[in-house]
C-alpha positions as CSV (number, residue, x, y, z in Angstrom):
1,M,-31.4,-0.1,-31.8
2,K,-32.1,-3.6,-31.0
3,L,-29.5,-6.0,-29.8
4,K,-29.2,-9.6,-29.0
5,G,-28.9,-10.6,-25.3
6,T,-25.3,-11.5,-26.0
7,E,-24.3,-8.2,-27.4
8,I,-26.0,-6.6,-24.4
9,L,-24.1,-8.6,-22.0
10,L,-20.8,-7.7,-23.8
11,K,-21.7,-3.8,-23.9
12,A,-22.8,-3.7,-20.6
13,L,-19.6,-5.2,-19.4
14,E,-17.6,-2.4,-21.6
15,E,-20.0,0.0,-19.3
16,E,-19.0,-1.3,-16.2
17,K,-15.0,-1.1,-17.5
18,V,-14.2,-4.7,-17.0
19,E,-11.0,-5.6,-18.3
20,I,-10.8,-9.3,-18.2
21,I,-13.2,-12.4,-17.7
22,F,-12.0,-15.8,-16.7
23,G,-14.1,-18.6,-17.8
24,Y,-15.0,-22.0,-19.4
25,P,-17.2,-22.4,-22.2
26,G,-20.2,-25.1,-22.5
27,G,-23.4,-25.6,-24.4
28,A,-25.7,-23.1,-22.5
29,V,-23.1,-20.2,-23.1
30,L,-21.8,-21.0,-26.8
31,D,-23.7,-17.7,-28.0
32,I,-22.1,-15.9,-25.6
33,Y,-18.5,-17.0,-26.3
34,D,-19.2,-16.6,-30.1
35,Q,-20.1,-13.1,-29.1
36,I,-16.9,-13.0,-27.0
37,Y,-14.9,-14.0,-29.9
38,K,-16.3,-11.4,-32.1
39,S,-15.3,-8.7,-29.6
40,K,-12.2,-7.3,-28.0
41,M,-12.8,-8.5,-24.2
42,K,-9.9,-10.3,-22.9
43,H,-10.8,-13.7,-21.8
44,I,-8.7,-16.2,-20.0
45,L,-9.7,-19.8,-20.3
46,V,-9.2,-21.7,-17.2
47,R,-8.9,-25.8,-16.9
48,H,-11.7,-25.7,-14.1
49,E,-14.5,-23.6,-13.1
50,Q,-13.5,-23.3,-9.5
51,G,-9.9,-21.8,-11.0
52,A,-12.1,-19.1,-12.5
53,V,-13.9,-17.9,-9.8
54,H,-10.5,-17.9,-7.6
55,A,-8.8,-16.0,-10.5
56,A,-11.3,-13.4,-10.5
57,D,-11.2,-13.6,-6.9
58,G,-7.6,-12.7,-6.8
59,Y,-8.0,-10.0,-9.6
60,A,-10.7,-8.4,-7.1
61,R,-8.8,-8.6,-3.9
62,S,-5.4,-7.1,-5.9
63,T,-7.3,-4.3,-7.7
64,G,-10.2,-3.5,-5.5
65,K,-12.3,-3.7,-8.7
66,V,-15.2,-6.5,-9.4
67,G,-13.9,-9.7,-10.6
68,V,-16.0,-11.3,-13.4
69,C,-16.1,-14.9,-14.4
70,L,-18.2,-17.0,-16.9
71,V,-19.4,-20.4,-16.7
72,T,-21.9,-22.9,-18.2
73,S,-24.9,-24.4,-16.6
74,G,-25.2,-27.5,-14.5
75,P,-21.7,-28.8,-13.4
76,G,-20.1,-25.8,-14.8
77,A,-22.2,-23.9,-12.6
78,T,-21.9,-26.2,-9.5
79,N,-18.3,-26.0,-9.7
80,T,-18.2,-22.3,-8.8
81,V,-19.8,-22.8,-5.5
82,T,-16.4,-23.1,-3.4
83,G,-15.0,-20.1,-5.0
84,I,-18.4,-18.1,-4.6
85,A,-18.6,-19.0,-0.9
86,T,-14.6,-18.2,-0.4
87,A,-15.3,-14.8,-1.9
88,N,-18.5,-14.3,0.4
89,M,-17.0,-15.2,3.4
90,D,-13.9,-12.5,3.1
91,S,-16.3,-10.0,1.3
92,I,-14.9,-9.8,-2.1
93,P,-16.7,-7.9,-5.1
94,L,-17.5,-10.5,-7.6
95,V,-20.0,-11.1,-10.6
96,V,-20.3,-14.6,-11.6
97,F,-22.5,-15.3,-15.0
98,T,-23.8,-18.8,-15.4
99,G,-25.3,-20.3,-18.3
100,Q,-29.0,-21.7,-18.0
101,V,-31.1,-23.9,-20.1
102,P,-33.8,-22.1,-22.0
103,T,-36.5,-20.8,-19.8
104,G,-39.3,-23.3,-21.3
105,L,-37.2,-26.3,-19.8
106,I,-36.3,-25.0,-16.1
107,G,-37.7,-27.3,-13.9
108,N,-37.8,-30.2,-16.5
109,D,-34.5,-31.8,-15.4
110,A,-33.3,-31.1,-18.7
111,F,-29.7,-31.8,-19.6
112,Q,-26.9,-29.5,-17.5
113,E,-30.0,-28.0,-16.0
114,C,-29.6,-27.1,-12.2
115,D,-31.1,-24.7,-9.8
116,I,-27.9,-22.5,-9.2
117,T,-29.4,-19.4,-8.1
118,G,-31.1,-21.7,-5.1
119,I,-27.8,-23.6,-4.5
120,T,-25.8,-20.3,-4.1
121,R,-28.5,-18.3,-2.3
122,P,-27.0,-19.0,1.1
123,C,-23.2,-17.8,-0.1
124,T,-24.2,-14.9,-2.4
125,K,-24.9,-11.4,-1.6
126,H,-27.5,-11.6,-4.2
127,N,-28.5,-13.7,-7.2
128,F,-30.6,-13.2,-10.2
129,L,-32.2,-15.6,-12.9
130,V,-32.9,-13.3,-16.0
131,R,-36.3,-14.4,-17.3
132,N,-36.8,-11.8,-19.6
133,I,-34.6,-9.9,-22.1
134,D,-36.0,-6.4,-21.0
135,D,-34.5,-6.9,-17.6
136,L,-31.0,-7.9,-18.9
137,A,-29.3,-4.8,-19.1
138,A,-30.7,-3.4,-15.8
139,T,-29.7,-6.9,-13.9
140,I,-26.2,-6.7,-15.0
141,K,-25.8,-3.2,-13.9
142,E,-27.6,-3.8,-10.5
143,A,-25.3,-6.7,-10.0
144,F,-22.2,-5.0,-10.0
145,D,-23.6,-2.1,-8.0
146,I,-24.6,-4.9,-5.3
147,A,-21.2,-6.5,-5.7
148,R,-19.1,-3.2,-4.9
149,S,-21.4,-1.4,-2.9
150,G,-21.7,-1.4,1.2
151,R,-19.7,-4.6,2.5
152,P,-18.8,-6.2,-0.7
153,G,-19.6,-9.7,-2.2
154,P,-20.4,-12.0,-4.8
155,V,-23.3,-11.7,-7.0
156,L,-24.4,-14.4,-9.5
157,V,-26.3,-13.5,-12.7
158,D,-27.9,-17.0,-14.2
159,L,-28.5,-16.6,-18.0
160,P,-31.1,-18.7,-19.8
161,K,-30.0,-19.6,-23.3
162,N,-33.2,-18.2,-25.0
163,V,-32.9,-15.0,-23.3
164,M,-29.1,-14.2,-24.4
165,A,-30.6,-15.0,-28.1
166,A,-33.8,-12.8,-27.7
167,Q,-33.4,-9.1,-28.5
168,T,-34.6,-5.8,-27.3
169,E,-33.4,-2.0,-27.2
170,Y,-30.4,-1.2,-25.5
171,D,-29.4,2.3,-24.3
172,P,-27.2,2.1,-21.3
173,A,-28.3,6.0,-20.8
174,N,-31.7,5.2,-19.9
175,I,-31.1,2.1,-17.5
176,K,-32.7,2.7,-14.0
177,I,-31.4,0.7,-10.8
178,R,-31.7,0.9,-7.2
179,N,-29.4,2.5,-4.9
180,H,-27.6,0.2,-2.9
181,E,-24.8,2.5,-1.5
182,A,-25.7,2.9,2.4
183,A,-24.2,6.2,3.5
184,Y,-23.5,5.9,7.0
185,K,-22.2,9.0,8.7
186,P,-21.4,8.3,12.5
187,A,-23.2,10.7,14.9
188,P,-21.1,13.4,16.3
189,K,-21.8,11.7,19.7
190,K,-19.8,8.5,18.6
191,M,-16.8,10.3,18.2
192,A,-17.3,12.3,21.4
193,G,-17.5,8.8,23.0
194,L,-14.6,7.5,21.2
195,L,-12.5,10.7,22.3
196,D,-13.6,10.2,25.9
197,L,-12.3,6.2,25.9
198,L,-9.0,7.7,24.3
199,T,-8.5,10.1,27.1
200,A,-9.3,7.9,30.1
201,A,-7.0,4.8,28.1
202,K,-3.7,4.0,29.4
203,K,-3.1,0.9,27.1
204,P,-5.1,1.5,23.7
205,L,-4.7,-0.9,21.1
206,I,-5.9,-1.0,17.5
207,M,-7.4,-4.1,15.9
208,T,-7.2,-3.9,11.8
209,G,-8.9,-6.2,9.6
210,G,-10.1,-6.9,5.8
211,G,-12.6,-3.9,5.9
212,V,-9.5,-1.6,6.2
213,I,-8.4,-2.8,3.0
214,L,-11.7,-3.3,1.1
215,G,-12.8,0.6,2.6
216,K,-9.2,1.9,1.2
217,A,-8.5,3.4,4.9
218,S,-5.1,2.0,5.1
219,S,-3.4,5.4,5.0
220,L,-5.7,6.9,7.2
221,L,-5.3,3.9,10.0
222,T,-1.5,4.6,9.6
223,Q,-1.9,8.2,10.1
224,F,-3.8,7.9,13.2
225,S,-1.6,5.2,14.9
226,R,1.6,7.1,14.4
227,K,0.1,10.5,15.2
228,Y,-1.1,9.1,18.7
229,Q,1.6,6.3,19.0
230,I,-1.1,3.5,19.1
231,P,0.3,0.1,18.7
232,V,-1.6,-2.0,16.0
233,T,-2.4,-5.7,15.4
234,G,-4.4,-7.2,12.5
235,T,-6.3,-10.2,11.5
236,L,-5.3,-12.4,8.8
237,M,-7.2,-10.6,6.2
238,G,-5.8,-7.1,7.5
239,L,-2.2,-8.0,7.0
240,G,-0.8,-5.1,4.8
241,S,-3.5,-2.2,6.3
242,F,-0.7,-1.3,8.5
243,P,2.8,-1.2,7.4
244,G,4.5,-4.8,8.7
245,S,7.8,-2.8,9.2
246,D,6.6,-0.2,11.1
247,P,7.6,-0.5,15.0
248,L,4.0,0.1,16.3
249,W,3.2,-3.2,14.2
250,L,2.9,-6.2,16.5
251,G,1.7,-8.9,13.8
252,M,-1.1,-10.9,13.4
253,L,-3.0,-11.8,16.6
254,G,-5.3,-15.0,17.4
255,M,-5.0,-19.0,17.2
256,H,-1.5,-18.3,15.5
257,G,-0.7,-14.8,16.3
258,T,2.5,-13.5,17.8
259,Y,3.1,-13.9,21.5
260,Y,3.0,-10.2,22.1
261,A,0.3,-9.4,20.1
262,N,-2.0,-11.7,21.9
263,M,-0.6,-10.4,25.1
264,A,-1.4,-7.0,23.9
265,I,-4.7,-7.9,23.3
266,S,-5.4,-9.6,27.0
267,H,-4.0,-6.5,28.6
268,C,-5.1,-3.4,26.8
269,D,-7.8,-1.1,28.4
270,L,-9.1,0.3,25.0
271,L,-9.4,-1.8,21.9
272,I,-10.4,0.0,18.7
273,A,-11.3,-2.8,16.3
274,V,-11.7,-1.5,12.3
275,G,-13.1,-3.5,9.7
276,V,-13.2,-6.7,11.7
277,R,-15.6,-9.2,12.6
278,F,-14.1,-11.2,15.4
279,D,-14.2,-14.9,14.2
280,D,-13.3,-17.5,16.4
281,R,-9.6,-18.2,15.1
282,V,-8.9,-14.3,16.7
283,T,-10.8,-14.5,19.8
284,G,-10.6,-17.7,21.4
285,T,-12.5,-18.0,24.3
286,I,-15.0,-15.1,24.2
287,D,-15.2,-14.6,27.7
288,T,-11.4,-14.0,28.2
289,F,-11.0,-11.8,24.8
290,A,-9.6,-8.3,25.6
291,A,-11.3,-8.8,29.0
292,K,-9.7,-5.4,30.6
293,A,-10.9,-3.6,27.5
294,K,-13.4,-1.4,26.5
295,I,-14.1,-2.2,23.2
296,V,-15.0,0.0,19.8
297,Q,-16.1,-1.7,16.9
298,I,-16.0,0.0,13.4
299,D,-17.8,-1.7,10.7
300,I,-19.7,-0.8,7.6
301,D,-21.9,-3.9,8.1
302,P,-24.4,-3.4,11.1
303,S,-24.9,-7.3,11.2
304,S,-21.3,-7.6,12.0
305,I,-21.7,-5.4,15.2
306,N,-21.8,-7.4,18.2
307,K,-22.1,-10.4,16.7
308,N,-19.6,-12.2,18.0
309,V,-18.1,-10.0,20.7
310,A,-20.0,-7.5,22.8
311,V,-19.0,-3.9,22.4
312,D,-19.0,-0.8,24.3
313,L,-19.0,1.6,21.3
314,P,-20.5,0.4,18.1
315,I,-19.7,2.7,14.9
316,I,-21.2,1.9,11.8
317,G,-19.8,3.3,8.8
318,D,-17.2,3.1,6.1
319,T,-13.9,2.7,7.7
320,Q,-12.2,5.5,5.5
321,A,-15.2,8.1,6.3
322,V,-15.2,6.9,9.9
323,L,-11.2,7.3,10.4
324,K,-11.3,10.6,8.4
325,D,-14.2,12.1,10.7
326,L,-12.2,10.9,13.7
327,I,-8.6,12.3,13.0
328,T,-10.4,15.4,12.2
329,F,-12.6,15.4,15.6
330,L,-9.4,14.7,17.7
331,E,-7.5,17.4,16.1
332,E,-10.4,19.9,16.6
333,H,-10.7,18.8,20.1
334,N,-6.9,19.2,20.6
335,Y,-6.5,15.6,21.8
336,A,-3.2,14.5,22.9
337,C,-2.2,11.2,24.6
338,D,-0.6,11.0,28.2
339,E,3.1,10.4,26.9
340,T,4.2,8.7,30.1
341,A,1.4,6.4,30.1
342,R,2.0,5.3,26.6
343,K,5.7,5.1,27.0
344,T,4.9,2.7,29.8
345,W,2.4,0.7,27.6
346,L,5.0,0.4,24.5
347,D,7.8,-0.7,26.8
348,Q,5.5,-3.3,28.5
349,I,5.1,-4.5,24.5
350,A,8.9,-4.2,23.8
351,D,9.8,-6.4,26.7
352,W,7.1,-9.1,25.3
353,K,8.7,-8.7,21.7
354,E,12.2,-9.5,23.5
355,K,11.0,-12.2,25.6
356,V,9.2,-14.3,22.8
357,P,10.1,-13.1,19.7
358,L,8.5,-14.7,16.7
359,T,11.2,-17.1,15.8
360,Y,12.4,-20.5,14.3
361,C,15.8,-22.5,14.6
362,Q,17.4,-23.3,11.1
363,N,20.3,-25.5,11.5
364,G,21.5,-28.7,10.1
365,T,20.8,-30.2,6.9
366,V,16.8,-29.7,6.5
367,I,15.2,-26.7,5.0
368,K,12.8,-25.2,7.4
369,P,9.7,-23.4,5.9
370,Q,10.1,-20.3,7.7
371,F,13.5,-20.0,6.2
372,V,12.3,-20.0,2.6
373,I,9.9,-17.4,3.4
374,E,12.2,-14.8,4.9
375,T,14.6,-15.4,2.2
376,L,12.1,-14.7,-0.4
377,Y,11.1,-11.4,1.5
378,K,15.0,-10.6,1.4
379,L,15.3,-11.1,-2.3
380,T,12.2,-9.4,-3.3
381,G,12.7,-6.4,-0.6
382,G,8.9,-7.2,0.2
383,D,7.9,-5.9,-3.0
384,A,5.8,-8.6,-4.2
385,M,2.3,-9.5,-4.4
386,I,1.8,-12.9,-2.4
387,T,-0.9,-15.3,-2.4
388,T,-1.1,-18.4,-0.5
389,E,-3.1,-21.5,-0.2
390,V,-4.5,-22.8,3.1
391,G,-3.0,-24.5,6.2
392,Q,0.6,-24.0,7.6
393,N,2.1,-22.3,4.5
394,Q,-0.5,-19.6,4.7
395,M,0.6,-19.4,8.8
396,W,4.1,-19.1,8.0
397,T,3.4,-16.3,5.3
398,A,1.4,-14.4,7.7
399,Q,4.3,-14.8,10.1
400,F,7.5,-14.4,8.2
401,F,6.4,-12.0,5.4
402,P,6.0,-8.4,6.5
403,F,3.4,-6.9,4.3
404,D,3.9,-3.1,4.1
405,K,1.1,-2.4,1.5
406,P,-2.6,-3.2,1.2
407,N,-4.0,-5.6,-1.3
408,T,-0.5,-7.5,-1.6
409,F,-1.4,-10.4,0.6
410,I,-4.0,-12.5,-1.0
411,S,-5.2,-15.6,0.8
412,S,-8.8,-17.3,1.8
413,G,-9.5,-16.3,5.3
414,G,-13.1,-17.1,6.5
415,L,-13.5,-20.2,4.3
416,G,-10.0,-21.4,4.6
417,T,-10.1,-22.7,0.9
418,M,-7.1,-25.2,-0.4
419,G,-6.4,-24.9,-3.6
420,F,-7.4,-21.1,-3.9
421,G,-3.7,-19.7,-4.0
422,F,-2.3,-20.5,-7.4
423,P,-5.6,-19.7,-9.2
424,A,-5.7,-16.3,-7.6
425,A,-2.3,-15.9,-8.3
426,I,-3.1,-16.1,-12.0
427,G,-5.7,-13.2,-11.2
428,V,-3.4,-11.0,-9.7
429,K,-0.8,-11.4,-12.3
430,C,-3.2,-10.5,-14.9
431,A,-4.0,-7.2,-13.2
432,F,-0.3,-6.6,-12.5
433,P,2.0,-8.3,-15.3
434,D,4.8,-5.9,-14.1
435,K,4.9,-7.3,-10.4
436,H,6.4,-10.5,-8.8
437,V,3.5,-12.3,-8.0
438,V,4.2,-15.5,-5.9
439,D,1.8,-18.3,-4.5
440,I,3.3,-19.9,-1.5
441,A,1.8,-23.3,-1.3
442,G,1.9,-26.7,0.4
443,D,1.9,-30.0,-1.3
444,G,-1.6,-31.0,-0.5
445,S,-3.2,-27.7,-1.4
446,I,-1.2,-27.1,-4.9
447,Q,-2.8,-30.7,-6.1
448,M,-6.4,-29.1,-5.8
449,N,-5.6,-26.8,-8.8
450,I,-2.5,-27.7,-10.2
451,Q,-4.1,-28.0,-13.7
452,E,-4.0,-24.2,-14.0
453,L,-0.5,-24.6,-14.8
454,A,-1.7,-25.1,-18.1
455,T,-3.4,-21.8,-18.2
456,A,-0.4,-19.8,-17.0
457,A,1.7,-21.3,-19.4
458,Q,-1.0,-21.1,-22.2
459,Y,-1.0,-17.2,-21.6
460,K,2.1,-16.8,-20.4
461,I,1.2,-15.5,-16.9
462,N,4.6,-15.7,-15.2
463,V,3.4,-16.7,-11.8
464,K,5.9,-18.1,-9.4
465,I,5.0,-20.9,-7.0
466,V,6.9,-21.3,-3.8
467,L,6.0,-25.2,-2.6
468,L,6.6,-26.0,0.8
469,N,6.6,-29.7,0.5
470,N,6.6,-31.4,3.6
471,G,4.9,-34.5,2.5
472,Y,2.1,-34.0,4.8
473,L,-1.4,-32.3,5.0
474,G,0.6,-30.1,7.3
475,M,-1.7,-28.3,9.4
476,V,-4.0,-31.4,10.0
477,R,-0.9,-33.5,10.9
478,Q,0.0,-30.8,13.3
479,W,-3.2,-31.1,15.3
480,Q,-3.0,-34.9,15.3
481,E,0.5,-34.4,16.8
482,L,-0.9,-32.0,19.3
483,F,-4.4,-33.8,20.1
484,Y,-4.3,-37.2,18.6
485,E,-1.2,-38.6,20.2
486,K,0.5,-38.7,16.8
487,R,-1.8,-40.7,14.8
488,Y,-1.7,-39.3,11.5
489,S,-4.6,-40.8,9.9
490,F,-4.6,-40.1,6.4
491,T,-2.4,-37.1,6.3
492,D,0.7,-38.7,4.7
493,M,1.1,-37.1,1.2
494,T,4.3,-38.8,0.3
495,Y,3.0,-40.5,-2.7
496,A,2.8,-37.6,-4.7
497,P,4.2,-36.7,-8.4
498,D,7.5,-35.2,-9.1
499,F,6.6,-31.6,-8.8
500,V,9.6,-30.4,-10.9
501,K,8.7,-33.0,-13.8
502,L,5.1,-32.4,-13.7
503,A,5.9,-28.6,-14.1
504,E,7.9,-29.3,-17.1
505,A,5.4,-31.4,-18.6
506,F,3.0,-28.5,-18.5
507,G,5.8,-26.3,-20.1
508,V,6.7,-24.3,-17.1
509,V,10.0,-24.3,-15.5
510,G,10.4,-26.7,-12.6
511,L,12.9,-26.1,-9.6
512,R,14.2,-28.0,-6.6
513,A,15.9,-27.3,-3.2
514,T,16.7,-30.0,-0.7
515,K,19.4,-28.3,1.0
516,P,19.5,-24.9,3.2
517,E,22.3,-23.6,0.9
518,D,20.1,-24.4,-2.1
519,V,17.1,-22.0,-0.9
520,E,18.5,-18.7,-2.1
521,P,20.0,-19.7,-5.6
522,V,16.7,-21.4,-6.3
523,L,14.7,-18.6,-5.5
524,K,17.0,-16.1,-7.3
525,E,16.7,-18.4,-10.5
526,G,12.9,-18.6,-10.2
527,L,12.3,-15.0,-9.6
528,A,14.1,-14.1,-12.4
529,A,12.9,-16.8,-15.1
530,D,10.5,-14.7,-17.8
531,K,8.1,-17.9,-17.4
532,P,5.9,-19.4,-14.9
533,V,7.9,-21.4,-12.4
534,L,7.2,-24.0,-9.8
535,M,10.1,-24.3,-7.1
536,D,9.9,-27.5,-5.0
537,F,11.2,-26.9,-1.5
538,R,11.8,-30.3,0.6
539,V,11.3,-29.0,4.2
540,S,11.2,-30.1,7.5
541,R,8.3,-32.9,7.8
542,E,7.2,-32.3,11.4
543,E,7.7,-28.7,11.7
544,C,4.7,-26.9,13.4
545,V,3.4,-23.5,13.5
546,Y,3.9,-21.5,16.8
547,P,2.8,-19.8,18.8
548,M,-0.6,-21.8,18.8
549,V,-3.5,-21.3,20.9
550,H,-5.4,-24.3,21.6
551,P,-9.1,-24.3,20.6
552,G,-11.6,-23.4,23.2
553,D,-8.5,-21.6,25.3
554,S,-7.7,-18.1,26.1
555,I,-5.6,-16.4,23.5
556,S,-3.4,-15.3,26.4
557,N,-2.4,-19.0,27.1
558,M,-0.2,-20.1,24.1
559,S,1.8,-23.2,23.1
560,L,5.4,-21.9,22.0
561,G,6.8,-25.2,21.0
562,S,10.1,-25.8,22.9
563,R,9.8,-22.7,24.7
564,E,8.3,-22.6,27.9
565,M,5.2,-20.2,28.3
566,I,6.1,-16.7,29.7
567,N,3.5,-14.6,31.6
């Protein structure tokens, strides 16, 4: 049976079990939107194409499925670039469909024409320009396969208008594509090598990253850590891969990591890094990072091995498969830790925790942002899905909201994209309508995509925004305070809208807290409301995120604010 390209697209999406599309129509995709109108496919109309990609990204991060968005050609397509780059840096599976002018006009500078495949080549896992209707079905299938296989990532499919109007035979049973799934199975000698390192180690430490969550290996990592009493620290993207309430959890490491996590990294003699790529915000000075340790790196992406940090034992493979094999191998070889040595190591970590806990001072009449996040955790019992913007709000969330489950902390890590959190929260809430979904935001970042309040209101997507409003671009101001003698060059954001009135103008609930005693009642009211809610918390203006490792310094050398460094 012959079908039009638009019909094939919708049927192909059904074959891939796509539940929802986030998008924005335009001239080059009008035929596609007409087909969506006739179908049962759920579509969410965002207010900006960047919001569509971030919403699809949030959906993907929270579900583990491929997120999908659809935009028009030209500026519609170019508006997706930041969202695509965000997903690419954090290895998030997306398929982004962009409209394109008819193939006969490509290269003619036609209205709303741009070379979006060329523009996005550096920030996609792969992309396609479909020039022939006969290639459409296979291209879509391959795009989804590439997006979800191996190290996941975003794939863009550019759809010329004439191709989508053309007809061809469609039979999903006869579609053949290349196999993109790399089956890495570690050699037994790798497991034997890791056993030898574990047997020799007195101070082992696990470092967990986003690859553990993407590989659905959190339960295995937890089992491994608890069975052999190995403490765990994590990257920002690794939050939730190990229970944040577990005594073996040390919190996040790196530039704004806990004192005890960074000290553990600096003193361990074996570091087992699972699903991490050792980015600069984690390592500090490379020469001093885990300088006393043998380093094992487990990752599915061969290009990430030895890229930033030289490792002693590389293991290429899916994190779930590797950890499963490792646990079995250790059991078969009757591995047992040296209990005396392990107790000494855990006692040392407990001493660091006691000396320099992760804390802040909530006194007087000014709301501390950390207090807001701790109260949110208390009221939800941790049973919430949290997105963040980027900056101080993101770091305080990572520090003061313990995540016990994977896929519950949704944030832009590698690219650090302001404006990510709110549209991402919309995507998460679409996937989990019965869950508390909260975007923890700053007053600078929320204004980047605040127009999506209209999206939330239109579709009754009841996300909650916890706005930590300090009247500054907080993280940039913090750097200006520390390194530029408080020359706050263009970081003052006091000229801002009344966020409560703005929320109400969009048809959502607006609430405000100006004193510490307001925090809990406002959060209770906001969480209970059966509508989208923006809660404006007027917090301490010049609060800094501590601990902090200065750029180019060792992660063992931390600034602790008003507290002195303890070695």
